[in-house]
Each structure stands twice: as C-alpha cells, then as structure tokens.
N, C-alpha and C positions, 0 to 999 in steps of 0.2 A: 611515546601510544598517546592519540587523544583523547582527552572527556570526554565523550558523545553524550553526557545525561543532558547538559542544558540543547542544544539540538535535536534529543529524541521527543524529550517531550516538544518541541516543536513542534515533527515530526505528528507526536502523539495531541496536541491540538489544533495540527489542519486538519489531518486526521477527522481530531473528534466533529467541528465546524464542516467537513467533508459531506460528517455523514450522516450529519444533523440536517442540513442541507436542504434539500427536497420536503422531511416531516414537517420542517417547519412552514412553507410555501405551504404543502397541501391543509397543512393546520389554520394560517393564513387566510387562504380561498377558500374555507370551507366557514371557518368562523363572520370573519366579516368582506363578502364578497360581493357588495356596496363598494368597500376599502377599495378594495383591489382592484376593480373594474372599472374605477373612477380616478387613481394613483396608477395603474398600468393598464393603461388600455390596448399595448401590445407585450400583455405580461409571457406571454408564450417567449418569445423573440427574446427579451429582457430574460426569463428565469433563462434562457437556453445559455444567453453568451454573459452571463452571472457561474450557469455550472458550467461552463468550459473554462471559466476563465478560474471559480477555485481546482477545477481540475488538475490545472495550469501550475498554482500554486503550489498543492497539494505535488504531484510530480517533481518542483526544482527541490523539492523541501526534503523529501520521500530519494529523489536521487543524491545528492549530497550527503545526505549522511550513508545511503547505502557505498557511496564512494570511501568514504571516510573511514568506512567503518573496515572494509576490505582495506585499504591504507594503511591502517593499521592491525591489522597480518600482516602485511609484508612488513611494513617496520619493526613487526614482534621477528622478524625472522622466519616466518614462514613461506619458504620458496617453490614446496612442490605444490602449487596450485594452479588446477587447472586456468581460473580465473583470473584478468587484471580486474584493481578496483574500478576503472571504467571500465573497462568489458559486462560489468557486471550491472551496470547501469546501459548502455547502450542496447544492448540485447534487447531489452522495451519495444525499443522501435526497430527491429527488424522484422519484415514482415515472413508473415508462418515463421519460424525459427525462433517469434516472443509468444509461442506457443507453449516451448519448455526450455526454452535455455535460461530465463530467467529464475524461473523456479529449482533449475538444478544450481544457479550464482546462487540461489541464494541458500542453499539445502548447506551448499560447499562452503559458506558464509558463517551458517549457524554451527557446523559441526567443525568447524578451526576455532572457531567461537568458545563453543565447549568443551575442546581439547581430543573430537573425537576423532580418531585417528586415521578412520576411514573418510575420506569429505565425500562418498556418493553413498552413502550407506541414510533411507530417510529417515526424515525429522518429521514426527509425527505436526507439529506443530506448525510448519514450514508449509508439509501436503495439504495442511487443513485452509492455511488462509491461499496460497495457491488457490486449490477445489473450488472457494467460496471467488476469489479471484476471477478464474472463466469463466465456472458455473454460475456465478452470479452480472459478469457480463452479458453468457449469452442468455442467460433466464431472462436479467433483466430487459433486455434489448426483445427480447417476446414480448413480455407483460408490455412495456409501452405499446409497443407496435398494436398491441389487442386494446389499449387503455384507449390508442389513436382514433383506431376505427370505431371505438364503443366508450366513450368519450361517460358519460353515465355511469361505468365499472369502476368507480373511485378506489373500493377495492385492488385493482390494478398497482395504479399508481401505491398503493401503500405497501403491496410486496414488494416493490421495486424496492421502496424506502427503506424496508426491513433487512433488506440483502446490501444494500447499501451500508448500513450502522452497524450489522453483523460484521463485514468486512472490514469494515476500519476498524470495529475494535479486537479483531481477531492480529491485526496487524500491527494498530499501538501495542498488543499484549510479543508480539513476534521483537519488533524494532525496541521495547524497552529491553528482555531477554537475553535478547543480544548485545545491551549495551552493557548491561552485567555480567554478562560472561564475559566480554570485553575489557574489562575491569579486573577483573581476576589472571589477562594475561600476564603473567609475571616471569614467562622467560622456557619453559621446554625449550621453548623452538628459537629458543638464543643461548643457547646450553650448547641443541644440536651445531648451532654456528660459527662456534670459539671454540668449538671440540678440537 
C-alpha cells in the first residue's frame, strides 16, 4: 500500500491555490486597478492562460492521486471493482459520460476505501463534491457569461469565485478522508485473496 498522505497534501495545496486564484485576481484588480492595468495591459488573456495552466496542474495532480488511490485498492486485494485505477481518471475526459462516470468511480473509491460492502451506495460527501463540481461548472459558466456582457456587475465574478473555492474545499476534504481511510486498509480483502 502506498502512503498517499504526502500526495494528498499536494492535491489539497493545488486545490487551495486553484480555489483562491480568481479571488486574488479580483482583489488585485479592485484594490490596485492602475497597477494591474499598467502591468497587465492584456489582463484578460493572461488571466485566462494562467487559469488554464492552474487547471492543468490541478488535473494532473488530482488525476495522479486518483490513480494511485485506485491502485491501492487493487494492491489490497479488491478484485470486484467496476473501475480500474486508470479508468477513474480517463472517464473525466470522455464526452457525455464524463457527466456521471467520474462520480461513480469516485463513489466506488470512497466506499471501498471506507470498507463499505456495496460500492454503488451513495456516499454523501462524494455526492456533494460532484454536485458542486458539475453545478458549479454550469452555474459558473452562466455567471461568467453574464459578467462578460455586463462587466460592471463584479458580484457575478465573486459568485463564481465563491463556487470554485467551495468546490476546492470539499474536494480537499474528500481527498483527505479517502487517504486516511486507505491508511486503515489492512486487509479484509487480502484475507479473502489468500483464503
């Protein structure tokens, strides 16, 4: 079994940076508008590229943790899993199926890690994370579109930032709880393998 705690802390750090990225940019642009205009003449493009870069780093680190957490289950002897360690990651990138398959994979990861016998039983924390992840993405996109049409309504961008920060916080707690649960996997599944 891999100790995922150091990686989990890295995931949580990246999620925290990702969650506060937009609020920091909003604060900087409202408190220091002249400095932001002088140092970032094409601020929107740079912000978008920086945000895209941060999203890419977050996806890589979160995907690595997800893969290794799934690998831990396999190494602990769980042979009846629907999702392989790799499929838990790549379902995020499959059009249409990415609306429910990553949730199912993470729910299975949560339930198996916590010793739950039925892997398809709803896990409240994973459901909350998925609702924030999907709902926040949809609502955030709508609010960003509204902010682009009416730039004077800065509350729209603050609302998007609040959604992103909340999603990051819940995802961090989910990662930490799964990681801690996996540290207690000492082998009911292993006993079955060698029985």
